[in-house]
C-alpha positions as CSV (number, residue, x, y, z in Angstrom):
1,M,0.1,0.2,0.1
2,S,1.7,3.6,-1.0
3,F,0.7,6.6,0.5
4,V,0.1,9.8,-1.9
5,P,1.2,12.7,0.1
6,P,-1.9,15.3,-0.2
7,E,-1.3,18.5,-2.8
8,S,-0.1,21.5,-1.5
9,P,-2.4,24.6,-1.4
10,P,-1.7,26.6,-3.8
11,P,0.4,30.2,-3.2
12,Y,-1.7,33.3,-1.6
13,Y,-1.3,36.8,-3.7
14,P,-2.7,39.5,-1.8
15,P,-5.1,41.6,-3.8
16,P,-3.8,45.1,-5.6
17,P,-4.4,48.1,-3.7
18,P,-7.1,50.3,-5.0
19,A,-5.9,52.5,-7.8
20,L,-5.4,56.2,-6.8
21,S,-7.4,58.7,-8.1
22,W,-6.0,62.4,-8.5
23,D,-8.3,65.1,-10.0
24,P,-5.7,68.2,-10.5
25,P,-7.8,71.6,-9.4
26,R,-9.9,73.2,-12.8
27,T,-8.9,76.7,-13.7
28,E,-11.5,79.1,-12.4
29,P,-13.6,80.3,-15.7
30,F,-13.9,83.7,-14.1
31,A,-10.2,84.1,-14.3
32,V,-9.9,82.8,-17.9
33,T,-12.8,85.7,-18.2
34,A,-10.9,88.4,-16.9
35,L,-8.0,87.7,-18.3
36,V,-9.5,88.2,-22.3
37,L,-11.7,91.0,-21.3
38,G,-8.3,92.9,-19.8
39,L,-6.7,92.2,-23.2
40,L,-10.0,93.9,-25.0
41,A,-9.3,96.6,-22.7
42,C,-12.8,96.1,-21.4
43,A,-11.9,98.0,-17.7
44,P,-15.9,97.9,-16.7
45,V,-16.4,94.5,-17.6
46,A,-12.7,92.9,-16.6
47,V,-12.6,94.4,-13.3
48,P,-15.4,92.5,-11.8
49,F,-14.8,89.3,-13.2
50,A,-11.1,89.4,-12.1
51,A,-12.5,89.9,-8.6
52,A,-15.0,87.4,-8.5
53,A,-12.1,85.1,-9.9
54,L,-9.9,85.9,-7.3
55,V,-12.7,85.2,-4.1
56,R,-13.8,81.9,-6.2
57,I,-10.5,80.9,-5.9
58,R,-9.6,81.6,-2.5
59,R,-12.7,79.6,-1.5
60,T,-12.5,76.5,-3.6
61,G,-8.8,76.2,-4.6
62,T,-8.9,76.3,-8.1
63,R,-6.2,77.5,-10.0
64,G,-6.0,80.8,-12.3
65,K,-4.7,83.3,-9.5
66,S,-2.1,84.9,-11.8
67,M,-4.8,84.9,-14.9
68,A,-7.2,86.6,-12.8
69,V,-4.0,88.8,-11.6
70,A,-2.9,89.6,-15.0
71,G,-6.3,90.4,-16.4
72,L,-7.1,93.2,-13.9
73,V,-3.5,94.9,-14.7
74,A,-4.2,94.8,-18.4
75,S,-7.5,96.4,-18.1
76,L,-6.0,99.4,-16.3
77,M,-3.0,99.6,-18.2
78,L,-4.0,99.3,-21.4
79,P,-6.4,102.0,-21.8
80,L,-3.5,104.4,-20.2
81,L,-1.3,103.4,-23.0
82,A,-4.0,103.8,-25.7
83,T,-4.4,107.4,-24.3
84,G,-0.9,108.0,-23.9
85,T,-0.6,106.6,-27.8
86,V,-3.7,108.8,-28.7
87,Y,-2.2,111.7,-27.4
88,G,1.1,111.1,-28.8
89,G,0.7,111.1,-31.7
90,A,-1.7,113.7,-32.1
91,R,1.2,115.9,-30.7
92,L,3.3,114.6,-33.6
93,L,1.2,115.4,-36.1
94,E,0.8,118.9,-34.3
95,F,4.6,119.0,-34.9
96,A,5.0,117.3,-38.3
97,A,1.9,119.6,-39.8
98,T,3.4,122.8,-41.0
99,P,1.8,126.4,-39.9
100,E,0.1,128.3,-42.6
101,G,2.2,131.3,-43.6
102,Q,5.6,129.4,-42.5
103,V,8.4,127.0,-43.8
104,V,10.3,124.6,-42.0
105,Y,13.6,126.3,-42.4
106,D,15.3,123.6,-44.4
107,E,12.3,122.9,-47.0
108,A,12.3,126.2,-48.0
109,T,12.6,126.9,-51.7
110,V,15.0,128.7,-53.6
111,G,13.7,132.3,-53.8
112,D,11.6,132.3,-50.6
113,C,11.7,135.4,-47.8
114,V,11.8,134.6,-44.4
115,D,11.8,136.1,-41.0
116,G,13.7,134.6,-37.9
117,I,16.2,133.0,-39.4
118,F,18.3,134.5,-36.8
119,G,16.5,132.9,-34.2
120,E,16.3,129.2,-32.6
121,D,13.0,128.0,-34.0
122,Y,12.1,125.4,-36.9
123,Y,10.2,127.3,-38.4
124,L,10.2,130.4,-40.1
125,S,7.7,133.2,-41.3
126,L,7.4,133.6,-45.1
127,V,7.1,137.5,-46.3
128,P,6.3,138.8,-49.5
129,C,9.8,139.6,-50.7
130,D,8.7,143.1,-51.9
131,M,8.2,143.4,-47.8
132,P,11.7,143.8,-45.3
133,H,12.7,140.3,-44.3
134,D,15.7,138.9,-42.5
135,A,17.0,136.7,-45.4
136,E,16.2,134.9,-48.8
137,F,16.9,131.1,-49.6
138,L,19.6,130.5,-52.0
139,G,19.6,126.8,-52.1
140,R,21.9,123.7,-50.6
141,A,25.5,123.2,-51.2
142,E,27.4,120.0,-51.2
143,I,30.7,120.1,-49.3
144,R,33.7,117.8,-49.0
145,A,36.6,118.0,-47.3
146,E,39.1,116.1,-45.0
147,E,39.9,118.7,-42.6
148,Y,36.8,120.3,-40.5
149,R,38.2,123.8,-40.7
150,V,38.7,123.5,-44.5
151,A,35.1,122.2,-44.9
152,Q,33.7,125.4,-42.9
153,N,35.5,127.6,-45.1
154,T,34.5,125.9,-47.8
155,A,30.5,126.3,-47.1
156,E,31.0,129.9,-47.1
157,K,32.6,130.2,-50.4
158,R,30.2,127.7,-51.8
159,C,27.2,129.8,-50.2
160,A,28.2,132.9,-51.5
161,E,28.6,131.4,-54.9
162,L,25.0,131.0,-54.9
163,L,24.3,134.8,-54.3
164,P,22.5,136.6,-57.4
165,G,23.9,139.9,-57.0
166,D,27.1,142.1,-56.0
167,D,25.7,144.4,-53.2
168,P,28.6,144.4,-51.0
169,W,25.8,144.7,-48.1
170,L,24.3,141.3,-48.7
171,W,26.3,138.0,-48.1
172,A,25.4,134.2,-47.6
173,I,25.2,131.9,-44.5
174,A,25.5,128.2,-44.0
175,L,23.4,126.4,-42.0
176,D,23.8,122.6,-41.0
177,L,27.1,121.9,-41.4
178,A,28.1,118.8,-39.2
179,E,29.6,119.0,-36.0
180,R,33.8,118.9,-35.6
181,E,33.2,115.6,-33.5
182,S,31.1,113.7,-36.6
183,W,32.3,115.2,-39.5
184,S,32.6,112.6,-42.1
185,G,34.6,114.1,-44.8
186,E,31.1,115.8,-47.1
187,D,27.9,117.2,-45.9
188,E,25.5,119.1,-47.2
189,V,24.3,123.1,-46.0
190,I,21.4,125.2,-46.6
191,C,22.1,128.6,-47.7
192,Y,20.1,131.7,-47.1
193,M,21.6,135.4,-48.1
194,V,21.3,138.2,-45.2
195,S,22.8,141.5,-44.4
196,L,26.2,142.1,-43.3
197,R,24.4,144.4,-41.0
198,A,23.2,143.9,-37.6
199,D,20.1,144.7,-37.8
200,G,20.0,145.0,-41.3
201,K,16.6,143.8,-43.6
202,L,16.3,142.4,-47.3
203,V,13.9,144.4,-49.9
204,G,13.6,142.4,-53.0
205,A,15.1,139.1,-54.4
206,G,17.5,137.5,-56.6
207,A,19.7,140.2,-58.3
208,Q,16.9,143.1,-57.5
209,A,17.4,142.3,-53.2
210,R,18.9,144.9,-51.5
211,D,19.8,145.7,-48.3
212,T,17.1,148.6,-46.9
213,L,19.9,150.6,-44.3
């Protein structure tokens, strides 16, 4: 008679632990709305949405605080930037528009008679040439010289060559020659005819121009 040992029981394996589930906090919809409205510069609507979003985020722990703050800042800053841009553009147009009866000193036409050439204004007043005036626009002259001192002398000579008459009391002045520190060897100057007298005025234009004193 043979002995058969009993079969060993199967090994025991504990059941796996239950799967852990984690849902990330959702983004607060009011924060998204506040950001969009802020970027659109809708401050009257964006500010309440941003405030409501911050309150709800604090209570519920949802995400979106940075979006709500960004929407709040954008809704307040963009209108200010837009106002500054409009104001700056208006000032630029005002500066760029030449006032009636005036001309930019370096945009005059040959033969224009002007007042104010000895001041610091960007604009010169146009004057009828048969009336006393400070200067007459002669044109432009190209200056080329290696040394700045030579360039200064050349500018005066080149402008003097544009004088239409031989009145000894009339002379030419050269404007807009580059500074010594920035001299590059060539430049263009603006030439005006003026009186050599301290308070002298011109009457007439071109070859008919004469000193009034």
